[in-house]
N, CA, C and O of each residue as an XYZ file, in Angstrom:
992
protein
N      51.406    100.738     80.548
C      51.366     98.942     80.749
C      53.094     99.154     81.859
O      54.049     99.832     81.479
N      53.063     98.700     82.636
C      54.127     98.845     83.241
C      55.485     97.607     82.930
O      54.983     96.540     82.575
N      56.485     97.571     82.970
C      57.527     96.108     82.057
C      57.259     94.781     83.223
O      58.267     94.081     83.323
N      56.610     94.529     83.714
C      55.593     93.598     84.543
C      55.094     93.367     84.243
O      55.030     92.181     83.922
N      54.059     94.323     83.971
C      52.831     94.030     82.800
C      53.408     93.203     81.185
O      53.142     92.053     80.836
N      54.095     94.045     80.566
C      54.283     93.766     79.432
C      54.566     92.055     79.622
O      54.036     91.138     78.995
N      55.690     91.976     80.819
C      56.345     90.906     81.017
C      54.850     88.966     80.959
O      54.777     87.807     80.550
N      54.230     89.838     81.575
C      53.679     88.690     82.143
C      52.196     88.441     81.101
O      51.522     87.413     81.031
N      51.960     89.925     80.263
C      51.018     89.425     79.735
C      50.756     88.888     78.403
O      49.694     88.406     78.011
N      52.776     89.147     77.194
C      52.890     89.408     76.312
C      52.923     87.414     75.950
O      53.657     86.637     76.560
N      52.195     87.117     75.131
C      51.691     85.251     74.658
C      52.074     85.358     73.416
O      52.857     84.500     73.008
N      51.493     86.755     72.210
C      51.572     87.145     71.116
C      51.239     88.280     70.269
O      50.943     89.315     70.866
N      51.229     88.291     69.147
C      51.167     89.580     68.175
C      49.624     90.065     68.030
O      48.707     89.279     67.792
N      49.487     91.232     68.176
C      49.736     92.466     68.888
C      49.499     91.934     70.055
O      48.746     90.969     70.185
N      50.265     92.642     71.274
C      50.446     92.415     72.738
C      49.317     92.671     73.371
O      49.001     91.860     74.241
N      48.497     93.728     73.146
C      47.107     93.234     73.762
C      45.787     92.845     73.012
O      44.672     92.784     73.529
N      45.937     92.725     72.396
C      44.751     92.068     71.385
C      45.712     91.212     69.967
O      45.831     91.520     68.781
N      46.307     89.959     70.848
C      46.663     88.722     69.600
C      45.513     88.338     68.270
O      44.299     88.537     68.315
N      46.209     87.803     67.236
C      45.859     87.679     66.148
C      45.127     85.888     66.759
O      44.432     85.288     65.938
N      45.290     85.444     67.695
C      44.764     83.687     67.836
C      44.901     83.277     68.965
O      45.789     83.823     69.619
N      44.160     82.268     69.574
C      43.650     82.137     71.010
C      45.397     80.889     71.208
O      46.144     80.267     70.453
N      45.254     81.152     72.735
C      46.639     79.911     72.836
C      46.225     79.103     71.972
O      45.282     79.343     71.218
N      47.108     77.705     71.990
C      46.569     76.132     72.084
C      46.285     75.303     73.386
O      46.890     75.776     74.349
N      45.578     74.265     73.662
C      45.708     73.758     71.623
C      44.580     73.835     71.108
O      43.552     74.218     71.667
N      44.739     73.384     69.736
C      43.977     73.289     68.771
C      43.852     72.012     67.855
O      44.530     71.333     67.084
N      42.062     72.115     68.613
C      41.400     70.480     67.975
C      40.494     70.346     66.884
O      39.366     70.838     66.928
N      41.085     69.472     65.549
C      40.187     70.123     64.094
C      39.518     68.305     64.285
O      39.869     67.166     64.595
N      38.236     69.195     63.793
C      37.738     67.971     63.800
C      36.409     67.742     62.100
O      35.505     68.559     61.928
N      36.555     66.943     61.454
C      36.426     66.488     60.315
C      37.398     66.905     59.082
O      37.126     67.423     57.999
N      38.487     66.536     59.581
C      39.741     67.175     58.704
C      39.711     66.301     57.652
O      39.525     65.104     57.870
N      39.929     66.892     56.098
C      39.254     65.975     55.134
C      40.859     66.332     53.943
O      41.036     67.248     53.140
N      41.427     65.593     54.184
C      42.918     65.395     53.127
C      42.681     64.881     51.660
O      41.989     63.931     51.294
N      43.427     65.745     50.925
C      43.344     65.222     49.664
C      44.870     65.006     49.119
O      45.371     66.045     48.688
N      45.658     63.900     49.063
C      47.336     63.822     49.065
C      47.605     63.345     47.507
O      46.946     62.542     46.846
N      48.470     63.896     47.228
C      48.505     63.411     45.871
C      50.332     63.651     46.081
O      51.033     64.616     46.384
N      50.659     61.833     45.645
C      52.131     61.989     46.017
C      52.634     61.797     44.229
O      51.946     61.422     43.279
N      54.117     62.231     44.275
C      54.232     62.091     43.062
C      55.752     62.330     42.650
O      56.478     62.348     43.644
N      56.206     62.457     41.835
C      57.948     62.395     41.631
C      58.188     63.348     41.035
O      57.618     63.908     40.098
N      59.413     63.631     41.807
C      59.637     64.925     41.067
C      61.552     65.421     40.682
O      62.112     64.398     40.289
N      62.352     66.392     40.705
C      63.403     65.821     40.335
C      64.377     66.124     40.948
O      64.515     67.317     41.220
N      65.496     65.065     41.423
C      65.553     65.115     42.914
C      66.836     66.217     43.285
O      67.168     66.696     44.369
N      67.265     66.356     42.246
C      68.420     67.768     42.317
C      67.556     69.312     43.066
O      68.052     70.196     43.764
N      65.693     69.092     42.421
C      65.076     70.161     43.138
C      65.071     70.296     44.676
O      65.264     71.216     45.469
N      64.758     68.950     44.758
C      65.036     68.304     46.314
C      65.813     68.474     47.382
O      65.686     68.465     48.606
N      66.704     68.640     46.543
C      68.708     68.939     47.282
C      68.389     69.927     47.206
O      68.770     70.356     48.295
N      67.857     70.867     46.637
C      67.788     72.655     46.674
C      67.086     73.190     47.505
O      67.228     74.402     47.666
N      66.126     72.477     48.279
C      65.653     72.851     48.812
C      64.781     72.212     50.136
O      63.830     72.584     50.823
N      65.839     70.817     50.065
C      65.563     70.140     52.041
C      66.941     70.970     53.226
O      68.051     71.262     52.782
N      66.748     71.087     53.923
C      67.794     71.904     54.861
C      68.476     70.785     55.446
O      67.886     69.789     55.863
N      69.376     70.905     55.468
C      70.119     69.692     57.137
C      70.539     70.439     58.303
O      70.834     71.631     58.384
N      70.508     69.237     59.490
C      70.497     68.421     59.221
C      69.464     67.603     58.771
O      69.695     66.499     59.264
N      68.274     67.537     57.985
C      67.230     66.601     57.554
C      68.072     65.839     55.791
O      68.748     66.244     54.844
N      67.784     65.267     56.011
C      68.351     63.861     54.700
C      67.272     63.938     53.746
O      66.391     64.795     53.818
N      67.332     63.086     52.887
C      66.686     62.751     52.310
C      66.749     61.102     51.937
O      67.762     60.608     51.442
N      65.476     60.275     52.254
C      65.519     59.186     51.867
C      65.863     58.937     50.361
O      65.563     59.533     49.326
N      66.865     57.447     50.735
C      67.334     56.817     49.019
C      65.832     56.418     48.342
O      64.725     56.439     48.879
N      66.184     56.076     47.067
C      64.907     56.083     46.304
C      64.479     57.105     45.387
O      65.225     57.763     44.661
N      63.385     57.183     45.460
C      62.132     58.375     44.361
C      62.718     59.496     45.252
O      63.465     59.678     46.213
N      61.964     60.113     44.390
C      62.388     62.089     44.327
C      61.019     62.144     44.746
O      60.318     62.571     43.829
N      60.322     61.852     45.865
C      59.115     62.137     46.259
C      57.922     63.663     46.840
O      58.443     64.255     47.785
N      56.778     64.170     46.484
C      56.544     64.583     47.023
C      55.072     64.655     46.956
O      54.397     64.643     45.927
N      54.374     64.785     48.983
C      53.523     64.635     48.428
C      52.469     66.262     48.662
O      52.487     66.880     49.727
N      51.710     66.663     47.555
C      50.857     67.700     47.107
C      49.693     67.678     48.029
O      48.747     66.951     47.728
N      49.646     68.399     49.135
C      47.842     68.280     49.578
C      47.269     69.332     49.583
O      47.708     70.479     49.496
N      45.889     68.805     49.725
C      44.633     70.345     50.087
C      43.433     69.400     51.260
O      42.485     68.654     51.013
N      44.130     69.946     52.739
C      44.039     70.134     53.536
C      41.860     71.215     53.965
O      41.867     72.373     54.384
N      40.816     70.643     53.776
C      39.864     71.202     54.399
C      39.647     71.315     55.889
O      39.449     70.224     56.423
N      39.637     72.131     56.516
C      39.601     72.235     58.379
C      38.074     73.119     58.180
O      38.043     74.284     57.782
N      36.936     72.372     58.517
C      35.892     73.352     58.639
C      35.439     73.627     59.949
O      34.419     74.294     60.123
N      36.147     73.146     60.944
C      36.158     73.340     62.219
C      37.124     72.694     63.228
O      37.202     71.599     63.785
N      38.070     74.236     63.223
C      39.210     74.256     64.294
C      39.355     74.476     65.505
O      40.527     74.849     65.463
N      39.063     74.542     66.622
C      38.800     75.814     67.775
C      40.100     76.724     67.848
O      41.237     76.302     67.635
N      39.874     77.632     68.078
C      40.748     79.061     67.404
C      40.930     79.990     66.734
O      40.908     81.216     66.842
N      41.304     78.544     65.294
C      41.373     78.733     64.180
C      40.404     79.025     63.417
O      40.634     79.787     62.478
N      39.278     78.585     63.580
C      37.865     78.791     62.779
C      37.900     77.349     61.445
O      38.372     76.213     61.471
N      36.969     78.333     60.153
C      36.433     77.211     59.022
C      37.653     78.133     58.139
O      37.830     79.350     58.189
N      38.320     77.229     57.426
C      39.296     77.697     56.411
C      40.433     75.943     55.859
O      40.894     74.979     56.470
N      40.413     76.352     54.619
C      40.956     75.441     54.162
C      42.551     75.609     53.894
O      42.979     76.709     54.244
N      43.480     74.744     53.352
C      44.766     75.229     53.118
C      45.510     73.955     51.981
O      44.901     72.896     51.826
N      46.670     74.169     51.346
C      47.799     73.403     50.375
C      48.851     73.843     50.544
O      49.252     74.900     51.031
N      49.553     72.578     49.918
C      51.325     72.714     50.442
C      51.633     71.389     49.984
O      51.011     70.329     49.919
N      53.150     71.902     49.595
C      54.360     70.557     49.733
C      54.618     69.762     50.673
O      54.534     70.573     51.596
N      54.938     68.530     51.301
C      55.456     68.021     51.815
C      56.856     67.303     51.567
O      57.063     67.083     50.374
N      57.293     67.124     51.945
C      58.568     66.202     51.149
C      59.210     65.118     52.417
O      59.707     65.515     53.471
N      59.060     63.740     52.019
C      59.310     63.017     52.605
C      60.970     62.734     52.953
O      61.824     62.502     52.097
N      61.186     62.809     54.348
C      62.580     63.308     55.011
C      62.548     61.988     55.862
O      61.602     61.228     56.069
N      64.525     61.899     56.524
C      64.759     61.469     57.534
C      65.061     62.748     58.816
O      65.244     63.920     58.488
N      65.070     62.391     59.963
C      66.129     62.853     60.774
C      66.247     62.126     62.016
O      65.368     61.822     62.822
N      68.198     61.772     62.033
C      68.386     60.468     63.207
C      67.899     59.556     63.299
O      67.669     58.962     64.352
N      67.435     58.996     61.471
C      67.165     57.831     61.582
C      65.588     57.528     61.118
O      65.168     56.429     60.755
N      64.804     58.782     61.216
C      63.423     58.406     61.590
C      62.603     58.967     60.392
O      63.148     59.905     59.811
N      61.518     58.607     59.963
C      61.050     58.794     59.043
C      59.702     60.041     59.018
O      58.732     59.958     59.771
N      59.836     60.812     58.316
C      58.964     62.298     58.831
C      58.824     62.738     56.807
O      59.019     62.295     55.676
N      58.273     64.083     57.711
C      57.304     64.849     56.541
C      59.019     66.316     56.520
O      59.846     66.177     57.421
N      59.247     67.517     55.435
C      59.824     68.359     55.989
C      58.313     68.720     55.161
O      57.781     68.072     54.260
N      57.709     70.380     56.020
C      56.743     71.010     55.338
C      57.344     72.379     54.715
O      57.720     73.429     55.237
N      57.260     71.824     53.085
C      58.369     72.468     52.306
C      57.048     74.312     51.746
O      57.423     75.421     51.366
N      55.990     73.920     51.916
C      54.980     74.931     51.455
C      53.586     75.094     52.139
O      52.968     74.032     52.213
N      52.916     76.251     52.687
C      51.170     76.096     52.780
C      51.031     77.393     52.336
O      51.753     78.389     52.327
N      49.824     77.101     51.939
C      48.473     78.659     51.510
C      47.381     77.856     51.589
O      46.938     76.764     51.234
N      46.926     79.623     52.682
C      45.371     79.189     53.033
C      44.898     80.564     52.920
O      45.418     81.537     52.376
N      43.432     80.388     53.762
C      42.740     81.565     53.290
C      42.130     82.040     54.888
O      40.983     82.455     55.052
N      42.895     81.922     55.724
C      42.794     82.386     56.907
C      44.068     83.427     57.628
O      45.071     83.703     56.969
N      43.919     83.813     58.689
C      44.334     84.869     59.507
C      44.985     84.589     60.617
O      46.188     84.828     60.720
N      44.332     84.095     61.500
C      44.364     83.339     62.409
C      45.432     82.503     62.721
O      46.306     82.583     63.584
N      45.055     81.211     61.350
C      46.193     79.911     61.339
C      47.402     80.686     60.831
O      48.504     80.172     61.025
N      47.313     82.211     60.019
C      48.602     82.144     58.924
C      49.671     82.449     60.690
O      50.549     81.661     61.041
N      49.347     83.516     61.379
C      49.730     84.203     62.216
C      49.744     82.679     63.895
O      49.961     82.269     65.035
N      49.544     82.644     63.286
C      50.164     81.419     64.688
C      50.722     80.517     64.352
O      51.386     80.033     65.269
N      50.820     79.849     63.153
C      51.219     78.887     62.601
C      52.271     79.728     61.851
O      52.641     78.937     60.982
N      52.847     80.665     61.706
C      54.256     81.416     61.592
C      54.413     81.104     62.652
O      54.600     79.922     62.942
N      54.385     82.016     63.499
C      54.692     82.467     65.467
C      55.294     81.893     66.297
O      56.250     82.281     66.970
N      54.468     80.396     66.290
C      54.631     79.546     67.258
C      55.435     78.346     66.711
O      56.402     78.068     67.419
N      55.252     77.494     65.517
C      55.567     76.482     65.190
C      56.765     77.108     63.982
O      57.905     76.646     64.022
N      56.445     78.040     63.068
C      57.163     78.567     62.400
C      57.007     77.547     60.772
O      57.840     76.950     60.089
N      55.464     77.760     60.648
C      54.557     76.688     59.496
C      55.024     78.015     58.177
O      55.061     79.204     58.493
N      55.311     77.579     56.878
C      56.074     78.751     56.353
C      54.773     78.786     54.919
O      54.655     78.289     53.799
N      53.851     79.872     56.004
C      52.303     79.830     55.212
C      52.283     81.631     55.005
O      52.724     82.606     55.614
N      51.438     81.342     53.683
C      51.402     82.629     52.783
C      49.583     82.791     52.827
O      48.868     81.843     53.150
N      49.098     84.009     52.485
C      48.106     84.265     52.256
C      47.393     84.065     50.654
O      47.545     84.879     49.743
N      46.513     82.661     50.548
C      46.035     82.561     48.924
C      44.815     82.078     49.433
O      44.229     82.181     50.511
N      44.508     81.296     47.919
C      42.864     80.851     47.936
C      42.807     79.526     47.522
O      42.317     79.361     46.404
N      43.230     78.398     48.207
C      42.686     77.105     48.250
C      41.401     77.163     47.921
O      40.699     78.171     47.836
N      40.908     75.266     47.608
C      39.570     75.332     47.490
C      39.818     73.810     47.748
O      40.957     73.452     48.050
N      38.782     72.874     47.643
C      38.212     71.550     47.586
C      36.605     72.027     47.040
O      35.851     72.866     47.533
N      36.430     71.214     45.924
C      35.391     70.867     45.297
C      34.809     69.299     45.123
O      35.409     68.287     44.760
N      33.385     69.493     45.529
C      33.497     68.215     45.331
C      32.518     68.043     44.040
O      31.324     68.061     44.342
N      32.789     67.890     42.744
C      31.914     67.804     41.652
C      31.182     66.488     41.097
O      31.253     66.225     39.897
N      30.624     65.835     41.803
C      30.176     64.515     41.056
C      30.796     63.143     41.514
O      30.723     62.326     42.432
N      31.343     63.339     40.522
C      32.864     61.522     40.908
C      33.961     62.158     40.699
O      34.604     61.704     39.752
N      34.625     63.440     41.468
C      35.043     63.854     40.870
C      35.815     64.900     42.746
O      35.205     65.804     43.319
N      36.811     64.477     43.063
C      37.000     65.549     43.467
C      38.028     66.651     43.279
O      39.094     66.195     43.691
N      38.198     67.914     42.837
C      39.204     68.787     42.689
C      39.495     69.906     43.148
O      38.654     70.766     43.412
N      40.597     70.017     43.284
C      41.685     70.817     44.423
C      41.988     71.953     43.474
O      41.591     71.787     42.320
N      42.463     72.798     43.684
C      42.555     73.916     43.140
C      43.362     75.161     44.047
O      43.022     75.207     45.229
N      44.177     75.954     43.694
C      45.412     76.704     44.329
C      45.711     78.014     43.662
O      46.562     78.191     42.790
N      44.609     79.240     44.368
C      44.890     80.541     43.445
C      45.708     81.327     44.371
O      45.681     81.353     45.602
N      46.505     82.021     43.458
C      46.519     83.572     43.817
C      46.857     84.755     43.548
O      47.929     85.233     43.177
N      45.991     85.142     43.735
C      45.417     86.018     43.442
C      44.231     86.037     42.229
O      43.064     85.839     42.564
N      44.464     86.205     41.259
C      43.637     85.345     39.937
C      44.196     84.255     39.300
O      43.590     83.398     38.656
N      46.152     84.379     39.649
C      46.340     83.166     39.102
C      46.133     81.580     39.580
O      46.266     81.361     40.784
N      45.860     80.620     38.821
C      45.274     79.215     38.815
C      47.510     78.925     39.024
O      48.293     79.464     38.241
N      48.037     77.891     40.361
C      48.983     77.809     40.596
C      49.417     76.328     40.931
O      50.585     75.942     40.953
N      48.378     75.610     41.171
C      47.780     74.308     41.053
C      46.222     73.411     40.863
O      45.225     73.690     41.530
N      46.260     72.514     40.019
C      45.279     71.766     39.692
C      44.914     70.277     39.894
O      45.138     69.508     38.960
N      44.601     70.010     40.552
C      44.291     69.104     41.471
C      42.647     67.677     41.021
O      41.529     68.130     40.776
N      42.866     66.387     41.019
C      41.441     65.974     40.354
C      41.895     64.740     40.584
O      42.859     64.315     39.947
N      41.092     63.786     41.786
C      41.051     62.916     42.617
C      39.603     62.164     42.005
O      38.660     62.949     41.911
N      39.319     60.704     41.571
C      38.392     60.396     41.278
C      37.544     60.151     42.740
O      38.371     59.844     43.599
N      36.281     60.183     43.252
C      35.571     59.997     44.252
C      35.445     58.657     45.434
O      34.386     58.035     45.355
N      36.216     58.291     46.262
C      36.459     57.373     46.913
C      36.553     55.748     46.239
O      35.601     55.003     46.474
N      37.721     55.222     45.397
C      37.400     54.431     44.666
C      37.768     53.118     45.000
O      37.462     52.045     44.482
N      38.589     53.441     46.107
C      38.707     52.050     47.346
C      38.762     52.461     48.771
O      38.887     53.621     49.165
N      38.645     51.296     49.576
C      38.602     51.820     51.073
C      39.762     51.221     50.801
O      40.261     50.447     49.983
N      40.106     52.018     52.045
C      42.048     51.356     52.631
C      41.672     51.192     53.545
O      40.689     51.778     53.999
N      42.573     50.023     54.334
C      42.859     50.406     55.638
C      43.165     51.050     56.238
O      44.028     51.722     55.672
N      42.918     51.526     57.719
C      43.314     52.460     58.412
C      44.518     52.748     59.187
O      44.883     53.860     59.568
N      45.293     51.240     59.446
C      46.200     51.458     59.800
C      47.646     51.954     59.321
O      48.490     51.960     60.217
N      48.013     52.318     58.215
C      49.043     52.649     56.970
C      49.103     54.262     57.490
O      49.994     54.924     58.024
N      47.312     54.655     56.949
C      47.030     56.263     57.364
C      47.119     56.882     58.033
O      47.323     58.086     57.880
N      46.922     55.921     59.683
C      46.954     56.088     60.521
C      48.647     56.700     61.482
O      48.920     57.586     62.292
N      49.542     55.385     60.625
C      51.183     55.567     61.116
C      51.687     56.660     60.229
O      52.596     57.417     60.568
N      51.140     56.709     59.219
C      52.219     57.694     58.193
C      51.327     59.339     59.400
O      52.075     60.105     60.007
N      50.295     59.444     59.440
C      50.007     60.142     60.521
C      50.753     60.849     61.570
O      50.905     62.071     61.577
N      51.304     59.879     62.635
C      51.936     60.059     63.442
C      53.477     60.174     63.379
O      54.083     60.523     64.392
N      54.238     59.855     62.056
C      55.137     60.689     62.271
C      55.709     62.245     62.122
O      55.196     63.216     61.567
N      56.629     62.143     62.641
C      57.069     63.369     63.297
C      57.392     64.597     62.231
O      58.522     64.259     61.880
N      57.144     65.635     61.605
C      56.835     66.353     61.020
C      57.671     67.847     61.240
O      57.462     68.544     62.233
N      58.623     68.218     60.188
C      59.619     69.180     60.490
C      59.770     70.705     59.772
O      60.133     70.847     58.604
N      59.497     71.586     60.492
C      59.610     73.122     60.160
C      61.037     74.111     60.182
O      61.709     73.958     61.202
N      61.514     74.994     59.287
C      62.128     75.879     59.663
C      61.501     77.421     60.108
O      60.950     78.202     59.332
N      61.714     77.613     61.419
C      61.577     78.745     62.214
C      61.981     79.392     61.878
O      63.078     79.194     62.402
N      62.150     80.494     61.127
C      62.317     81.654     61.491
C      61.852     83.434     61.678
O      61.106     83.946     60.844
N      62.175     83.908     62.376
C      62.207     85.254     63.225
C      63.497     86.038     62.713
O      64.687     85.759     62.857
N      62.872     87.122     62.060
C      64.160     88.661     61.262
C      64.639     89.428     62.579
O      63.878     89.992     63.365
N      65.377     89.388     62.637
C      66.231     90.193     63.311
C      65.428     92.086     63.230
O      64.440     92.024     62.497
N      65.556     92.961     63.554
C      65.123     94.145     63.857
C      65.025     95.103     62.365
O      64.364     95.985     61.816
N      66.587     93.916     62.132
C      67.699     94.843     61.643
C      66.828     95.183     59.882
O      66.770     96.207     59.201
N      66.044     93.206     59.583
C      65.491     93.074     58.390
C      66.347     92.298     57.438
O      65.909     91.788     56.407
N      68.314     92.200     58.070
C      69.569     91.539     57.190
C      69.506     90.517     57.399
O      69.824     89.740     56.499
N      68.872     89.760     59.256
C      69.475     88.268     59.603
C      68.781     87.849     60.863
O      68.518     88.293     61.980
N      68.680     87.196     60.418
C      68.130     86.234     61.728
C      67.348     86.323     63.035
O      67.436     87.526     62.790
N      66.771     86.255     64.012
C      66.944     86.426     65.273
C      66.857     85.337     65.609
O      67.633     85.284     66.564
N      66.183     83.830     65.407
C      65.285     82.811     65.388
C      65.792     82.035     64.155
O      65.914     82.724     63.141
N      66.078     80.860     64.064
C      66.594     80.413     63.453
C      66.915     78.674     63.209
O      68.012     78.215     62.889
N      65.489     77.775     63.486
C      65.474     76.269     64.267
C      64.781     75.766     63.473
O      63.981     76.200     62.645
N      65.296     74.298     63.906
C      64.343     73.058     62.409
C      63.431     72.333     64.148
O      63.626     71.674     65.169
N      62.831     72.793     63.690
C      61.231     72.747     64.732
C      60.863     71.176     64.471
O      61.264     70.782     63.376
N      60.451     70.588     64.947
C      60.174     68.852     65.165
C      58.627     69.116     65.677
O      58.733     69.829     66.675
N      57.122     68.820     65.396
C      55.519     68.588     66.108
C      55.363     67.325     65.251
O      55.793     66.886     64.184
N      54.419     66.904     66.383
C      53.475     65.508     66.185
C      51.841     65.882     65.684
O      51.363     67.007     65.832
N      51.218     64.922     65.173
C      49.706     65.569     65.391
C      49.126     64.269     66.543
O      49.391     63.069     66.625
N      48.312     65.100     67.259
C      47.973     63.368     68.570
C      46.002     63.288     68.212
O      45.210     63.857     67.461
N      45.955     62.207     69.294
C      44.654     62.239     69.815
C      44.006     62.034     67.813
O      43.447     62.961     67.228
N      44.189     61.127     67.382
C      43.794     61.139     66.139
C      42.896     59.905     65.417
O      43.047     58.704     65.193
N      41.871     60.939     65.192
C      40.151     60.036     64.950
C      40.497     59.591     63.531
O      40.115     60.457     62.743
N      41.083     58.555     62.912
C      40.479     58.407     61.494
C      39.306     57.798     61.504
O      39.055     56.706     62.015
N      38.348     58.743     60.749
C      36.590     58.698     59.817
C      36.730     57.215     58.941
O      36.160     56.127     59.020
N      38.100     57.944     57.831
C      37.602     56.959     56.977
C      38.540     57.123     55.773
O      38.885     58.292     55.599
N      39.119     56.085     54.755
C      40.693     56.542     54.282
C      39.373     55.583     52.662
O      38.394     54.845     52.554
N      40.806     56.694     51.461
C      39.657     56.416     50.459
C      41.323     56.495     49.162
O      42.106     57.368     48.787
N      41.140     55.201     48.944
C      42.361     55.838     47.470
C      41.483     55.564     46.137
O      40.440     54.929     45.981
N      42.616     56.562     44.891
C      41.844     56.454     43.298
C      43.170     57.253     42.557
O      44.042     58.070     42.854
N      42.722     56.468     41.418
C      43.492     57.370     40.754
C      43.426     59.430     40.757
O      42.508     60.200     41.038
N      44.492     59.610     40.423
C      44.607     61.505     40.642
C      45.507     62.217     39.546
O      46.411     61.616     38.966
N      45.188     63.549     39.310
C      46.095     63.779     37.819
C      46.589     65.266     38.849
O      45.854     65.732     39.718
N      47.720     65.720     38.562
C      47.746     67.184     39.431
C      48.974     67.770     37.786
O      49.551     67.302     36.805
N      48.698     69.202     38.596
C      49.410     70.068     37.208
C      50.007     71.032     38.727
O      49.749     71.080     39.930
N      51.045     71.770     37.625
C      51.017     73.063     38.559
C      52.084     74.300     37.388
O      52.780     74.186     36.379
N      51.660     75.346     38.260
C      51.792     76.501     37.362
C      52.916     76.941     37.713
O      53.280     76.458     38.786
N      53.835     77.872     37.122
C      54.545     79.142     37.503
C      54.631     80.510     38.089
O      54.530     81.444     37.293
N      54.806     80.785     39.383
C      54.398     81.782     40.057
C      55.635     82.229     40.737
O      56.437     81.486     41.303
N      55.726     83.747     40.606
C      56.907     84.218     41.488
C      56.985     83.726     43.095
O      57.930     83.311     43.767
N      55.129     84.031     43.506
C      54.620     84.526     45.051
C      54.529     82.748     45.680
O      54.484     82.295     46.824
N      54.531     82.163     44.462
C      53.469     80.304     44.999
C      54.159     79.605     43.962
O      53.732     79.380     42.829
N      55.687     79.155     44.632
C      56.158     78.854     43.653
C      56.330     77.018     43.589
O      57.260     76.292     43.239
N      55.292     76.814     43.981
C      54.638     74.627     44.081
C      55.337     74.060     42.736
O      55.702     72.891     42.611
N      55.467     75.047     41.769
C      56.196     73.955     39.995
C      57.821     74.433     40.665
O      58.616     73.609     40.214
N      58.285     75.065     41.220
C      60.086     74.826     41.114
C      60.042     73.500     42.077
O      61.042     73.345     42.779
N      58.707     72.255     42.223
C      58.647     70.745     42.706
C      58.290     70.517     40.830
O      57.079     70.738     40.833
N      58.563     70.297     39.738
C      57.995     70.095     39.190
C      57.234     68.320     39.011
O      57.706     67.333     39.574
N      56.395     68.310     38.394
C      55.851     66.635     38.388
C      55.716     66.196     37.669
O      54.754     66.540     36.983
N      56.678     64.916     37.157
C      56.957     63.795     36.162
C      56.430     62.522     36.187
O      56.508     61.753     35.229
N      55.708     62.170     37.610
C      54.752     60.973     37.517
C      54.015     61.668     38.993
O      54.354     62.425     39.902
N      53.125     61.090     38.685
C      51.762     60.944     39.775
C      51.499     59.611     39.750
O      51.171     58.822     38.863
N      51.885     59.468     41.854
C      52.305     58.033     42.171
C      50.950     57.181     42.574
O      50.432     56.129     42.200
N      50.652     58.247     43.576
C      49.140     57.584     44.052
C      48.386     59.199     44.534
O      48.927     60.298     44.654
N      46.610     58.691     44.778
C      46.062     59.651     45.022
C      45.212     59.365     46.348
O      44.231     58.630     46.236
N      45.613     60.039     47.907
C      44.763     59.309     49.142
C      43.452     60.451     49.570
O      43.715     61.653     49.592
N      42.210     60.015     49.862
C      41.713     60.292     50.170
C      40.933     60.362     51.920
O      40.124     59.553     52.374
N      41.449     61.470     52.548
C      40.833     61.169     54.013
C      40.475     62.358     55.128
O      40.845     63.509     55.359
N      39.698     61.559     55.583
C      38.949     62.593     57.100
C      39.529     62.065     58.632
O      40.082     61.017     58.964
N      39.206     63.079     59.269
C      40.278     62.964     60.452
C      39.469     63.581     61.264
O      38.583     64.316     60.828
N      39.685     63.341     62.746
C      39.612     64.960     63.842
C      41.177     64.170     64.252
O      41.737     63.074     64.243
N      41.461     66.179     64.739
C      43.130     65.544     64.936
C      43.323     67.029     66.353
O      42.716     68.095     66.454
N      44.261     66.505     67.089
C      45.129     67.706     67.294
C      46.301     67.679     67.042
O      47.054     66.706     66.990
N      46.613     69.328     66.784
C      48.484     69.499     66.729
C      48.709     69.850     67.724
O      48.278     70.569     68.626
N      49.947     68.861     67.306
C      50.925     68.915     68.759
C      51.469     70.334     68.205
O      51.329     70.883     67.112
N      52.186     70.734     69.460
C      53.096     71.807     69.656
C      54.751     71.185     69.676
O      55.257     70.062     69.662
N      55.108     72.195     69.706
C      56.907     72.143     68.869
C      57.737     71.977     69.437
O      57.761     72.777     70.372
N      58.765     71.154     69.434
C      60.120     71.195     70.220
C      61.446     71.211     69.082
O      61.870     70.274     68.405
N      61.944     72.712     69.151
C      62.978     72.467     68.664
C      64.384     71.430     69.267
O      64.833     70.972     70.318
N      64.699     71.464     67.595
C      65.727     69.819     67.075
C      67.482     70.320     66.887
O      68.412     69.545     67.111
N      67.681     71.987     66.365
C      68.042     72.126     66.301
C      68.426     73.708     66.023
O      67.654     74.638     65.792
N      69.536     73.713     66.096
C      69.288     75.572     66.546
C      70.720     75.671     65.398
O      71.787     75.064     65.304
N      70.103     76.693     64.705
C      71.051     76.741     63.455
C      71.986     78.248     63.790
O      72.976     78.517     63.110
N      71.457     79.250     65.048
C      72.448     80.448     65.100
C      73.300     79.992     66.525
O      74.018     80.873     66.996
N      73.267     78.788     67.174
C      73.759     78.327     68.577
C      75.201     78.228     68.118
O      76.078     77.875     68.907
């Protein structure tokens, strides 16, 4: 393969057989279970990177279980993790702190394109009669357990759509070949696009997090559950833009 061929064809790794197709990625019937809880303010300050800022008031975390049964390019998978409310240049958004999922394509694509903090694990959403149960296992270890009542109250779509349209932020890290320092270290912003909300409900919820060395969701401990939401939507995952280069 000639040098010009490498330059022309290189899109993702591996060079001649990438782990995922090119974007855009459209998601159909994406199901969210989101439990908002209060945590320790000092724990949040340890993990949220500048120039992001924590908003004044409660120290909140959104713990998410997301079922994605039909996504172009990435297939059928489930995801779980934590998003922290933040502000950037006066605009409210969310910092994606942790993500665990069960499909190689979106792990590779999410990390390489945007910088999503994705790890391989086993999240699951189960509908069990009048309760929805979310679990996250890392190997045989239970790391997160959520339970939410099944569609107790229909809620207006406008606040959900507004929250989905807010920017999200990631730290993209690509290590240099010496493995000791980053070659890329950027704050990335992205948006969800073309949102079609199909239904939204609120219910009582409970959440327990368990310590694990490789799935450290419990490092942001649950002090009080604030609310639990359940909604379904079609959407497109927008591509990212670099808003801060830590190496510049």
